[in-house]
DSSP file (Angstrom, degrees, kcal/mol; ACC not computed):
  #  RESIDUE AA STRUCTURE BP1 BP2  ACC     N-H-->O    O-->H-N    N-H-->O    O-->H-N    TCO  KAPPA ALPHA  PHI   PSI    X-CA   Y-CA   Z-CA
    1    1 A M     >        0   0    0      0, 0.0     4,-2.1     0, 0.0     5,-0.2   0.000 360.0 360.0 360.0 -41.3  -23.4  -46.9  -37.1
    2    2 A A  H  >  +     0   0    0      1,-0.2     4,-2.4     2,-0.2     5,-0.2   0.846 360.0  54.7 -64.7 -32.5  -21.4  -44.5  -35.0
    3    3 A I  H  > S+     0   0    0      2,-0.2     4,-2.1     1,-0.2    -1,-0.2   0.916 107.3  49.9 -66.7 -42.0  -24.1  -44.6  -32.3
    4    4 A L  H  > S+     0   0    0      2,-0.2     4,-1.3     1,-0.2    -2,-0.2   0.933 113.7  44.8 -61.2 -47.0  -23.9  -48.4  -32.1
    5    5 A L  H  X S+     0   0    0     -4,-2.1     4,-1.9     1,-0.2    -1,-0.2   0.890 113.2  50.7 -66.4 -38.9  -20.1  -48.3  -31.8
    6    6 A G  H  < S+     0   0    0     -4,-2.4    -1,-0.2     1,-0.2    -2,-0.2   0.849 106.1  56.0 -67.1 -33.3  -20.2  -45.5  -29.2
    7    7 A A  H  < S+     0   0    0     -4,-2.1    25,-0.2    -5,-0.2    -1,-0.2   0.843 110.0  44.8 -68.5 -32.7  -22.8  -47.3  -27.1
    8    8 A W  H  <  +     0   0    0     -4,-1.3    24,-0.4    -5,-0.1    -2,-0.2   0.975  69.6 158.4 -75.7 -55.5  -20.6  -50.4  -26.8
    9    9 A G     <  +     0   0    0     -4,-1.9    -3,-0.1     1,-0.1    -4,-0.1   0.798  24.1 132.2  37.8  51.8  -17.3  -48.7  -26.0
   10   10 A C        +     0   0    0      2,-0.1     2,-0.3    21,-0.0    -1,-0.1   0.219  16.7 126.3-122.0  16.0  -15.9  -51.8  -24.4
   11   11 A Q        -     0   0    0     56,-0.1     2,-0.3    44,-0.1    58,-0.1  -0.592  36.2-172.8 -74.0 133.4  -12.4  -52.3  -25.8
   12   12 A T  E     -A   68   0A   0     56,-0.5    56,-1.1    -2,-0.3     2,-0.4  -0.922   7.8-149.0-124.2 155.3   -9.8  -52.5  -23.2
   13   13 A V  E     +A   67   0A   0     -2,-0.3     2,-0.4    54,-0.2    54,-0.2  -0.965  15.1 176.8-129.2 138.8   -6.0  -52.7  -23.6
   14   14 A E  E     -A   66   0A   0     52,-1.1    52,-2.2    -2,-0.4     2,-1.2  -0.992  26.9-139.2-136.5 132.2   -3.2  -54.3  -21.7
   15   15 A N        +     0   0    0     -2,-0.4     2,-0.2    50,-0.2    50,-0.2  -0.766  59.0 127.2 -87.3  94.9    0.4  -54.3  -22.7
   16   16 A T        -     0   0    0     -2,-1.2     3,-0.1     1,-0.2    -2,-0.1  -0.773  62.5 -73.5-140.2-179.5    1.2  -57.9  -21.8
   17   17 A A  S    S-     0   0    0     -2,-0.2    -1,-0.2     1,-0.2     0, 0.0  -0.186  76.2 -58.3 -70.5 171.0    2.7  -61.1  -23.2
   18   18 A P        -     0   0    0      0, 0.0     2,-0.2     0, 0.0    -1,-0.2  -0.135  61.8-137.5 -53.1 149.9    0.7  -63.2  -25.7
   19   19 A V        -     0   0    0     92,-0.2     2,-0.3    -3,-0.1    24,-0.1  -0.660   3.3-125.2-110.2 161.9   -2.7  -64.3  -24.6
   20   20 A S        -     0   0    0     -2,-0.2    21,-0.2     1,-0.1     2,-0.1  -0.749  45.5 -90.3 -97.5 156.8   -4.7  -67.5  -24.8
   21   21 A S        -     0   0    0     -2,-0.3     3,-0.2     1,-0.1     4,-0.1  -0.381  25.3-160.2 -68.1 140.6   -8.1  -67.4  -26.3
   22   22 A T  S    S+     0   0    0     19,-0.3     3,-0.5     1,-0.2    -1,-0.1   0.320  71.8  96.1 -99.0   6.7  -11.0  -66.7  -24.0
   23   23 A L  S    S+     0   0    0      1,-0.2    -1,-0.2     2,-0.2    17,-0.0   0.844  78.5  56.6 -66.2 -31.8  -13.5  -68.1  -26.5
   24   24 A A  S    S+     0   0    0      1,-0.3    -1,-0.2    -3,-0.2    -2,-0.1   0.818 130.2  13.2 -67.7 -28.7  -13.4  -71.5  -24.8
   25   25 A N  S    S-     0   0    0     -3,-0.5    -1,-0.3    -4,-0.1    -2,-0.2  -0.436  85.3-178.3-144.1  62.9  -14.4  -69.8  -21.5
   26   26 A P        -     0   0    0      0, 0.0     2,-0.3     0, 0.0    14,-0.1  -0.341  24.9-122.8 -69.2 148.1  -15.6  -66.3  -22.3
   27   27 A A  E     -B   39   0A   0     12,-0.6    12,-1.5     1,-0.0     2,-0.4  -0.662  18.9-119.9 -90.0 143.3  -16.6  -64.1  -19.4
   28   28 A V  E     +B   38   0A   0     -2,-0.3     2,-0.3    10,-0.2    10,-0.2  -0.672  41.8 177.6 -79.3 135.6  -20.0  -62.5  -19.2
   29   29 A A  E     -B   37   0A   0      8,-2.8     8,-0.7    -2,-0.4     2,-0.6  -0.919  35.3-104.7-137.4 161.7  -19.8  -58.8  -19.0
   30   30 A R  E     +     0   0A   0     -2,-0.3     2,-0.4     5,-0.2     5,-0.2  -0.799  39.9 175.8 -87.7 121.6  -22.0  -55.7  -19.0
   31   31 A V  E >  S-B   34   0A   0      3,-2.3     3,-1.8    -2,-0.6     5,-0.2  -0.982  71.4 -13.9-129.5 119.2  -22.0  -54.0  -22.3
   32   32 A G  T 3  S-     0   0    0     -2,-0.4    -1,-0.1   -24,-0.4     3,-0.1   0.829 127.2 -58.0  59.8  31.5  -24.2  -51.0  -22.9
   33   33 A G  T 3  S+     0   0    0      1,-0.2     2,-0.5     0, 0.0    -1,-0.3   0.470 115.9 112.5  79.8   1.5  -26.1  -51.9  -19.7
   34   34 A V  E X   -B   31   0A   0     -3,-1.8    -3,-2.3    -5,-0.0     2,-1.5  -0.928  60.2-147.9-112.6 128.2  -27.0  -55.4  -21.0
   35   35 A E  E 3  S+     0   0A   0     -2,-0.5    -5,-0.2    -5,-0.2    -3,-0.1  -0.526  74.8  90.0 -92.3  70.7  -25.5  -58.5  -19.4
   36   36 A S  E 3   +     0   0A   0     -2,-1.5    -1,-0.2    -7,-0.4     2,-0.2   0.489  58.3  94.8-135.9 -15.6  -25.5  -60.6  -22.5
   37   37 A A  E <   -B   29   0A   0     -8,-0.7    -8,-2.8    -3,-0.7     2,-0.3  -0.527  54.0-154.3 -85.4 149.7  -22.1  -60.0  -24.1
   38   38 A R  E     -BC  28  71A   0     33,-2.2    33,-4.0   -10,-0.2     2,-0.4  -0.844  16.0-128.9-114.2 157.0  -19.1  -62.2  -23.6
   39   39 A M  E     -BC  27  70A   0    -12,-1.5   -12,-0.6    -2,-0.3     2,-0.4  -0.862  18.8-171.8-112.6 143.0  -15.5  -60.9  -24.0
   40   40 A A  E     - C   0  69A   0     29,-2.6    29,-3.2    -2,-0.4     2,-0.4  -0.979  19.6-131.1-128.4 144.5  -12.7  -62.4  -26.1
   41   41 A E  E     - C   0  68A   0     -2,-0.4     2,-0.4    27,-0.2   -19,-0.3  -0.781  16.9-168.0 -99.6 140.0   -9.1  -61.3  -26.1
   42   42 A V  E     - C   0  67A   0     25,-2.6    25,-2.7    -2,-0.4     2,-0.5  -0.995  15.6-140.2-126.7 125.3   -7.1  -60.6  -29.2
   43   43 A Q  E     -dC 112  66A   0     68,-2.5    70,-2.6    -2,-0.4     2,-0.5  -0.756  15.3-156.8 -86.3 125.7   -3.4  -60.2  -29.2
   44   44 A I  E     +dC 113  65A   0     21,-3.4    21,-1.8    -2,-0.5     2,-0.3  -0.913  19.0 171.7-105.1 123.6   -2.2  -57.4  -31.5
   45   45 A T  E     -d  114   0A   0     68,-2.4    70,-2.7    -2,-0.5     2,-0.4  -0.868  21.3-145.8-128.6 163.6    1.4  -57.7  -32.7
   46   46 A V  E     -d  115   0A   0     -2,-0.3     2,-0.4    68,-0.2     3,-0.3  -0.994   7.5-157.6-130.2 134.0    3.6  -55.9  -35.2
   47   47 A S  S    S+     0   0    0     68,-2.8    70,-0.3    -2,-0.4     3,-0.0  -0.895  73.5  22.7-109.3 144.4    6.4  -57.3  -37.3
   48   48 A G  S    S-     0   0    0     -2,-0.4     2,-0.3    68,-0.1    -1,-0.2   0.911 125.3 -18.9  74.6  43.8    9.2  -55.2  -38.7
   49   49 A G  S    S-     0   0    0     -3,-0.3     2,-0.3     2,-0.0    -3,-0.1  -0.859  88.2 -55.7 130.8-163.3    9.1  -52.2  -36.5
   50   50 A A        -     0   0    0     -2,-0.3    38,-0.5    38,-0.2     2,-0.3  -0.834  45.6-179.3-117.8 156.2    6.8  -50.5  -34.0
   51   51 A G        -     0   0    0     -2,-0.3    12,-2.3    12,-0.3     2,-0.5  -0.997  28.7-118.4-155.7 153.4    3.3  -49.2  -34.5
   52   52 A T  E     -GH  62  86B   0     34,-2.2    34,-2.9    -2,-0.3     2,-0.4  -0.814  31.3-135.2 -92.7 128.0    0.4  -47.5  -32.7
   53   53 A V  E     -GH  61  85B   0      8,-3.3     7,-3.4    -2,-0.5     8,-1.0  -0.703  20.8-170.9 -86.9 132.0   -2.8  -49.6  -32.5
   54   54 A V  E     -GH  59  84B   0     30,-3.3    30,-3.0    -2,-0.4     2,-0.5  -0.991   4.2-166.5-125.2 128.1   -6.0  -47.7  -33.3
   55   55 A V  E >  S-GH  58  83B   0      3,-2.6     3,-1.6    -2,-0.4    28,-0.2  -0.970  76.8 -17.0-119.6 121.9   -9.4  -49.3  -32.7
   56   56 A N  T 3  S-     0   0    0     26,-2.9    -1,-0.2    -2,-0.5    27,-0.1   0.902 130.0 -52.5  48.6  46.5  -12.5  -47.7  -34.2
   57   57 A R  T 3  S+     0   0    0     25,-0.3    -1,-0.3     1,-0.2    26,-0.1   0.568 115.6 117.0  70.0  13.5  -10.4  -44.5  -34.8
   58   58 A K  E <   -G   55   0B   0     -3,-1.6    -3,-2.6     0, 0.0    -1,-0.2  -0.949  67.7-125.6-113.7 119.1   -9.3  -44.4  -31.2
   59   59 A P  E     +G   54   0B   0      0, 0.0    -5,-0.3     0, 0.0     3,-0.1  -0.407  28.8 178.1 -62.4 132.8   -5.6  -44.7  -30.4
   60   60 A M  E     -     0   0B   0     -7,-3.4     2,-0.3     1,-0.4    -6,-0.2   0.626  45.5 -88.5-112.3 -20.0   -5.1  -47.5  -27.9
   61   61 A G  E     -G   53   0B   0     -8,-1.0    -8,-3.3     4,-0.1    -1,-0.4  -0.818  57.4 -40.0 137.3-177.7   -1.3  -47.7  -27.4
   62   62 A L  E    S-G   52   0B   0     -2,-0.3   -10,-0.2   -10,-0.2   -12,-0.0  -0.584  73.8 -78.5 -84.3 144.1    1.8  -49.3  -28.9
   63   63 A A  S    S+     0   0    0    -12,-2.3   -12,-0.3    -2,-0.2   -18,-0.2  -0.522  99.7  63.8 -75.2 149.5    1.9  -52.9  -30.0
   64   64 A P  S    S+     0   0    0      0, 0.0     2,-0.3     0, 0.0   -19,-0.2   0.470  78.1 130.3 -81.5 148.2    2.1  -55.5  -28.7
   65   65 A L  E     - C   0  44A   0    -21,-1.8   -21,-3.4   -50,-0.2     2,-0.4  -0.973  50.5-116.4-155.8 167.2   -1.2  -55.3  -26.7
   66   66 A R  E     -AC  14  43A   0    -52,-2.2   -52,-1.1    -2,-0.3     2,-0.4  -0.894  19.9-158.9-111.0 136.7   -4.3  -57.2  -25.9
   67   67 A L  E     -AC  13  42A   0    -25,-2.7   -25,-2.6    -2,-0.4     2,-0.6  -0.936   7.5-149.7-111.5 138.4   -7.8  -56.1  -26.9
   68   68 A S  E     -AC  12  41A   0    -56,-1.1   -56,-0.5    -2,-0.4   -27,-0.2  -0.948  23.7-175.9-104.4 120.6  -11.0  -57.4  -25.2
   69   69 A L  E     - C   0  40A   0    -29,-3.2   -29,-2.6    -2,-0.6     2,-0.2  -0.911  28.3-110.1-120.5 143.8  -13.8  -57.5  -27.6
   70   70 A P  E     - C   0  39A   0      0, 0.0     8,-2.5     0, 0.0     9,-0.5  -0.515  40.8-178.4 -72.6 135.8  -17.5  -58.3  -27.1
   71   71 A V  E     -EC  77  38A   0    -33,-4.0   -33,-2.2     6,-0.3     6,-0.2  -0.894  25.2-112.5-130.7 161.3  -18.6  -61.6  -28.7
   72   72 A T    >   -     0   0    0      4,-3.1     3,-1.7    -2,-0.3     6,-0.1  -0.304  43.2 -95.3 -81.0 173.2  -21.8  -63.6  -29.0
   73   73 A N  T 3  S+     0   0    0      1,-0.3    -1,-0.1     2,-0.1   -36,-0.0   0.755 127.2  56.0 -61.0 -24.5  -22.4  -66.9  -27.3
   74   74 A Q  T 3  S-     0   0    0      2,-0.1    -1,-0.3     3,-0.0     3,-0.1   0.481 122.3-104.9 -87.7  -3.6  -21.3  -68.6  -30.5
   75   75 A G  S <  S+     0   0    0     -3,-1.7    34,-1.4     1,-0.3     2,-0.2   0.581  77.9 128.9  92.5  10.6  -17.9  -66.8  -30.6
   76   76 A F  B     -J  108   0C   0     32,-0.2    -4,-3.1     1,-0.1    -1,-0.3  -0.601  69.9 -85.6 -92.2 160.1  -18.7  -64.2  -33.3
   77   77 A L  B     -E   71   0A   0     30,-1.5    -6,-0.3    27,-0.5    -1,-0.1  -0.378  25.9-149.2 -64.1 140.6  -18.1  -60.5  -32.9
   78   78 A A  S    S+     0   0    0     -8,-2.5    -7,-0.2     1,-0.2    -1,-0.1   0.622  82.8  13.4 -84.4 -14.9  -21.0  -58.6  -31.2
   79   79 A E  S    S-     0   0    0     -9,-0.5    -1,-0.2    25,-0.1     2,-0.1  -0.982  91.5 -91.4-154.0 153.2  -20.2  -55.5  -33.2
   80   80 A P        -     0   0    0      0, 0.0     2,-0.4     0, 0.0    24,-0.2  -0.456  44.0-166.7 -67.0 143.0  -18.0  -54.5  -36.2
   81   81 A V  E     - I   0 103B   0     22,-2.6    22,-3.4    -2,-0.1     2,-0.6  -0.999  14.8-155.4-135.7 134.0  -14.5  -53.5  -35.2
   82   82 A V  E     - I   0 102B   0     -2,-0.4   -26,-2.9    20,-0.2     2,-0.5  -0.948  14.0-172.5-109.7 116.1  -11.8  -51.7  -37.2
   83   83 A V  E     +HI  55 101B   0     18,-2.8    18,-3.3    -2,-0.6     2,-0.3  -0.931  10.4 172.5-108.7 128.3   -8.3  -52.4  -35.9
   84   84 A A  E     -HI  54 100B   0    -30,-3.0   -30,-3.3    -2,-0.5     2,-0.5  -0.947  23.3-148.1-132.7 154.0   -5.5  -50.4  -37.5
   85   85 A V  E     -HI  53  99B   0     14,-2.4    14,-2.3    -2,-0.3     2,-0.7  -0.994  12.5-147.9-122.4 129.5   -1.8  -50.0  -36.9
   86   86 A R  E     -HI  52  98B   0    -34,-2.9   -34,-2.2    -2,-0.5     2,-0.5  -0.867  10.2-159.6 -98.9 114.7   -0.1  -46.7  -37.7
   87   87 A F  E     - I   0  97B   0     10,-3.4    10,-2.5    -2,-0.7     2,-0.4  -0.841   8.4-149.6 -94.6 125.7    3.5  -47.1  -38.8
   88   88 A V        -     0   0    0     -2,-0.5   -38,-0.2   -38,-0.5     8,-0.1  -0.793  27.2-102.3 -97.1 137.4    5.6  -44.0  -38.4
   89   89 A A        -     0   0    0     -2,-0.4     7,-0.1     1,-0.1     3,-0.1  -0.313  24.6-160.1 -58.2 133.9    8.4  -43.4  -40.8
   90   90 A Q  S    S-     0   0    0      1,-0.1     2,-0.3     5,-0.1    -1,-0.1   0.709  71.8  -8.6 -88.5 -24.1   11.8  -44.1  -39.2
   91   91 A D  S >  S-     0   0    0      4,-0.0     3,-1.4     0, 0.0    -1,-0.1  -0.900  88.0 -77.2-158.1-176.1   13.8  -42.1  -41.7
   92   92 A V  T 3  S+     0   0    0      1,-0.3    -3,-0.0    -2,-0.3     0, 0.0   0.634 119.7  65.7 -71.1 -13.2   13.4  -40.2  -45.0
   93   93 A T  T 3  S+     0   0    0      2,-0.0    -1,-0.3     0, 0.0     2,-0.2   0.634 100.7  58.4 -82.2 -12.5   13.4  -43.4  -47.0
   94   94 A Q  S <  S-     0   0    0     -3,-1.4     2,-0.3    -6,-0.0    -5,-0.1  -0.681  70.5-145.0-110.5 164.8   10.1  -44.5  -45.5
   95   95 A S        -     0   0    0     -2,-0.2     2,-0.2    -7,-0.1    -5,-0.1  -0.951  27.2-106.8-124.6 152.6    6.7  -42.9  -45.3
   96   96 A S        +     0   0    0     -2,-0.3     2,-0.3    -7,-0.1    -8,-0.2  -0.509  49.6 164.6 -72.8 145.2    4.2  -43.1  -42.5
   97   97 A M  E     -I   87   0B   0    -10,-2.5   -10,-3.4    -2,-0.2     2,-0.4  -0.987  30.9-131.9-157.6 161.4    1.2  -45.4  -43.2
   98   98 A S  E     -I   86   0B   0     -2,-0.3     2,-0.5   -12,-0.2   -12,-0.2  -0.945   9.2-157.7-119.3 143.4   -1.7  -47.2  -41.6
   99   99 A V  E     -I   85   0B   0    -14,-2.3   -14,-2.4    -2,-0.4     2,-0.4  -0.988  17.9-159.9-118.3 129.3   -2.7  -50.9  -42.2
  100  100 A E  E     -I   84   0B   0     -2,-0.5     2,-0.4   -16,-0.2   -16,-0.3  -0.870  14.5-170.4-117.5 141.7   -6.3  -51.6  -41.4
  101  101 A E  E     -I   83   0B   0    -18,-3.3   -18,-2.8    -2,-0.4     2,-0.6  -0.990  13.5-152.7-129.3 122.1   -8.1  -54.9  -40.6
  102  102 A V  E     -I   82   0B   0     -2,-0.4     2,-0.6   -20,-0.2   -20,-0.2  -0.844   3.4-160.7 -99.7 123.5  -11.9  -54.9  -40.5
  103  103 A L  E     -I   81   0B   0    -22,-3.4   -22,-2.6    -2,-0.6     2,-0.1  -0.917  16.1-158.5-103.9 117.2  -13.6  -57.5  -38.2
  104  104 A E    >   -     0   0    0     -2,-0.6     3,-1.7   -24,-0.2   -27,-0.5  -0.409  31.2-103.3 -93.7 168.2  -17.2  -58.0  -39.2
  105  105 A L  T 3  S+     0   0    0      1,-0.3   -28,-0.2    -2,-0.1    -1,-0.1   0.797 121.1  53.9 -58.4 -30.6  -20.2  -59.4  -37.3
  106  106 A T  T 3  S+     0   0    0    -30,-0.1     2,-0.3     2,-0.1    -1,-0.3   0.432  89.2 104.0 -87.4   1.4  -19.9  -62.6  -39.1
  107  107 A D  S <  S-     0   0    0     -3,-1.7   -30,-1.5   -30,-0.0     2,-0.2  -0.635  71.6-126.8 -87.4 138.3  -16.2  -63.1  -38.3
  108  108 A K  B     -J   76   0C   0     -2,-0.3   -32,-0.2   -32,-0.2    -4,-0.1  -0.553  41.4-102.0 -69.2 148.5  -15.0  -65.6  -35.7
  109  109 A V        -     0   0    0    -34,-1.4   -86,-0.1    -2,-0.2    -1,-0.1  -0.631  35.8-133.6 -78.8 124.4  -12.7  -63.7  -33.3
  110  110 A P        -     0   0    0      0, 0.0    14,-0.2     0, 0.0     3,-0.1  -0.399   5.1-137.4 -73.0 155.4   -9.0  -64.3  -34.0
  111  111 A V  S    S+     0   0    0     12,-2.3   -68,-2.5     1,-0.3     2,-0.3   0.822  87.2   6.1 -77.4 -34.1   -6.7  -65.2  -31.2
  112  112 A W  E     -dF  43 123A   0     11,-1.8    11,-2.8   -70,-0.2     2,-0.4  -0.989  57.1-157.4-147.8 155.0   -4.1  -62.9  -32.7
  113  113 A I  E     -dF  44 122A   0    -70,-2.6   -68,-2.4    -2,-0.3     2,-0.5  -0.993  13.0-160.1-131.9 126.5   -3.6  -60.3  -35.5
  114  114 A E  E     -dF  45 121A   0      7,-2.7     7,-2.1    -2,-0.4     2,-0.3  -0.932   8.8-160.5-109.9 125.9   -0.1  -59.6  -36.8
  115  115 A F  E     +dF  46 120A   0    -70,-2.7   -68,-2.8    -2,-0.5     2,-0.3  -0.804  16.2 163.8-105.1 144.5    0.4  -56.3  -38.7
  116  116 A S  E >   - F   0 119A   0      3,-2.6     3,-1.3    -2,-0.3   -68,-0.1  -0.893  55.6 -95.5-141.9 173.9    3.2  -55.4  -41.0
  117  117 A R  T 3  S+     0   0    0    -70,-0.3     3,-0.1    -2,-0.3   -69,-0.1   0.719 124.7  56.7 -64.8 -18.6    3.7  -52.7  -43.6
  118  118 A D  T 3  S-     0   0    0      1,-0.3     2,-0.3   -19,-0.0    -1,-0.2   0.577 123.0 -78.7 -88.7 -11.2    2.5  -55.3  -46.2
  119  119 A G  E <   -F  116   0A   0     -3,-1.3    -3,-2.6     2,-0.0     2,-0.3  -0.962  50.4 -69.7 146.6-164.4   -0.8  -56.0  -44.5
  120  120 A A  E     -F  115   0A   0     -2,-0.3     2,-0.4    -5,-0.2    -5,-0.2  -0.939  29.7-163.4-129.7 150.5   -2.4  -57.9  -41.6
  121  121 A R  E     -F  114   0A   0     -7,-2.1    -7,-2.7    -2,-0.3     2,-0.3  -0.999  11.5-142.1-136.2 143.5   -2.9  -61.6  -41.0
  122  122 A R  E     -F  113   0A   0     -2,-0.4     2,-0.4    -9,-0.2    -9,-0.2  -0.737  11.4-160.9-102.3 148.0   -5.2  -63.3  -38.5
  123  123 A G  E     -F  112   0A   0    -11,-2.8   -12,-2.3    -2,-0.3   -11,-1.8  -0.982  16.3-175.0-130.2 144.7   -4.5  -66.4  -36.4
  124  124 A F        +     0   0    0     -2,-0.4     2,-0.2   -14,-0.2    -1,-0.1   0.299  59.3  93.4-117.6   5.6   -6.9  -68.7  -34.7
  125  125 A D  S    S-     0   0    0      2,-0.1   -14,-0.1     1,-0.1    -2,-0.1  -0.611  74.7-128.9 -99.2 162.0   -4.3  -71.0  -33.0
  126  126 A Q  S    S+     0   0    0     -2,-0.2     2,-1.8     1,-0.1    -1,-0.1   0.656  84.4  96.2 -78.6 -17.8   -2.9  -70.7  -29.5
  127  127 A K              0   0    0      1,-0.2    -1,-0.1  -107,-0.0    -2,-0.1  -0.539 360.0 360.0 -83.1  82.7    0.7  -70.9  -30.7
  128  128 A R              0   0    0     -2,-1.8    -1,-0.2  -109,-0.1    -2,-0.1   0.293 360.0 360.0-135.7 360.0    1.6  -67.3  -30.9
């Protein structure tokens, strides 16, 4: 499994404003030397504080940010992806923690994922 994820290595990050879905018009990209994958953007946000976004155990930066993920022609993920947000304790009354969201091959790509200390929720609408 680690070899498959390492071969793709195509997540990109931009600290920008909310995005619109690229599923309606995904771009063809080179992934692992094969020109068959399309990319979709997912906006990662955090409510109730700040958090570090980690994708497949690799720190990507502070939320909010955009991830570009490889998708199939039908709009499903081309590879499994684990997106987590690491919340750091702000004072002694809190503890540091991570909240994880696993996106499987059979999942439609969400337009946005919002993380909080209570969990994560996915959205498929443009209104974010």
